[in-house]
PLY file of the C-alpha trace (Angstrom):
ply
format ascii 1.0
element vertex 89
property float x
property float y
property float z
element edge 88
property int vertex1
property int vertex2
end_header
64.91 150.12 81.48
64.38 153.25 83.50
63.21 156.56 81.86
62.36 159.98 83.05
58.60 161.52 82.49
58.77 164.13 80.33
55.74 165.61 81.98
56.02 165.25 85.77
59.91 164.25 85.74
59.28 160.97 87.60
61.35 157.96 86.75
59.39 155.03 85.34
60.11 151.74 83.79
59.15 151.73 80.18
58.02 147.93 80.23
55.16 148.85 82.61
53.36 151.65 80.47
51.19 151.90 77.56
52.62 152.32 74.09
51.07 155.58 73.45
52.75 156.85 76.82
55.87 155.74 75.39
55.43 158.25 72.52
55.91 161.05 74.79
58.15 159.72 77.21
55.34 159.67 79.78
54.90 157.63 83.05
51.55 155.59 83.57
50.21 158.31 85.99
50.81 161.12 83.52
49.49 159.02 80.67
46.16 158.26 82.44
45.76 161.85 83.56
46.15 162.45 79.55
43.19 159.92 79.03
41.01 161.55 81.45
41.69 165.12 79.92
41.20 163.85 76.30
37.73 162.68 76.96
36.71 166.19 78.68
38.12 167.65 75.62
35.96 165.66 73.33
33.01 166.09 75.27
33.51 169.83 75.80
34.35 170.36 72.15
32.14 167.78 70.84
34.54 166.11 68.84
33.61 163.70 66.19
36.50 161.24 65.99
35.79 159.96 62.68
36.40 163.66 61.08
40.10 164.40 60.23
39.75 167.96 61.55
38.58 166.84 64.93
41.39 164.38 65.34
43.93 166.94 64.53
42.52 169.32 67.06
42.52 166.49 69.66
46.21 165.97 68.58
46.96 169.76 69.47
45.61 169.43 72.98
47.81 166.43 73.28
51.13 167.75 72.18
50.42 170.92 74.21
49.41 168.66 77.23
52.63 167.30 77.24
54.64 170.28 76.32
55.70 169.40 72.68
54.12 172.72 71.31
52.71 176.06 72.90
48.99 176.15 73.12
47.42 178.14 70.58
45.02 181.00 71.11
41.76 179.35 71.84
43.04 176.38 73.34
41.34 176.04 76.77
42.10 174.19 79.98
39.13 172.31 80.46
40.54 170.84 83.95
39.52 174.34 84.83
35.80 174.86 85.99
35.24 178.36 84.51
36.68 177.32 80.96
34.03 174.60 80.55
30.62 175.68 78.64
27.64 174.30 80.29
24.43 173.46 78.00
21.91 176.20 77.78
18.33 175.01 78.42
0 1
1 2
2 3
3 4
4 5
5 6
6 7
7 8
8 9
9 10
10 11
11 12
12 13
13 14
14 15
15 16
16 17
17 18
18 19
19 20
20 21
21 22
22 23
23 24
24 25
25 26
26 27
27 28
28 29
29 30
30 31
31 32
32 33
33 34
34 35
35 36
36 37
37 38
38 39
39 40
40 41
41 42
42 43
43 44
44 45
45 46
46 47
47 48
48 49
49 50
50 51
51 52
52 53
53 54
54 55
55 56
56 57
57 58
58 59
59 60
60 61
61 62
62 63
63 64
64 65
65 66
66 67
67 68
68 69
69 70
70 71
71 72
72 73
73 74
74 75
75 76
76 77
77 78
78 79
79 80
80 81
81 82
82 83
83 84
84 85
85 86
86 87
87 88
């Protein structure tokens, strides 16, 4: 059955995507972009996913990425180089 991606608007077959992608009506390409972006968020924020508050923070980024909630103050776009904070030596 064909569905429309909530992120990019392209049509996709739900049998070809990951279960996580279906949660957000996302095509495989947008889901793959989210996975890459989530790794950036985890690394930049130094999240420890064994901690509930860190998982909750990642979930906020996920919902914001898929347009389900407005970004809060302090949520950065880590795809932009100037938003990243390099380690100080």
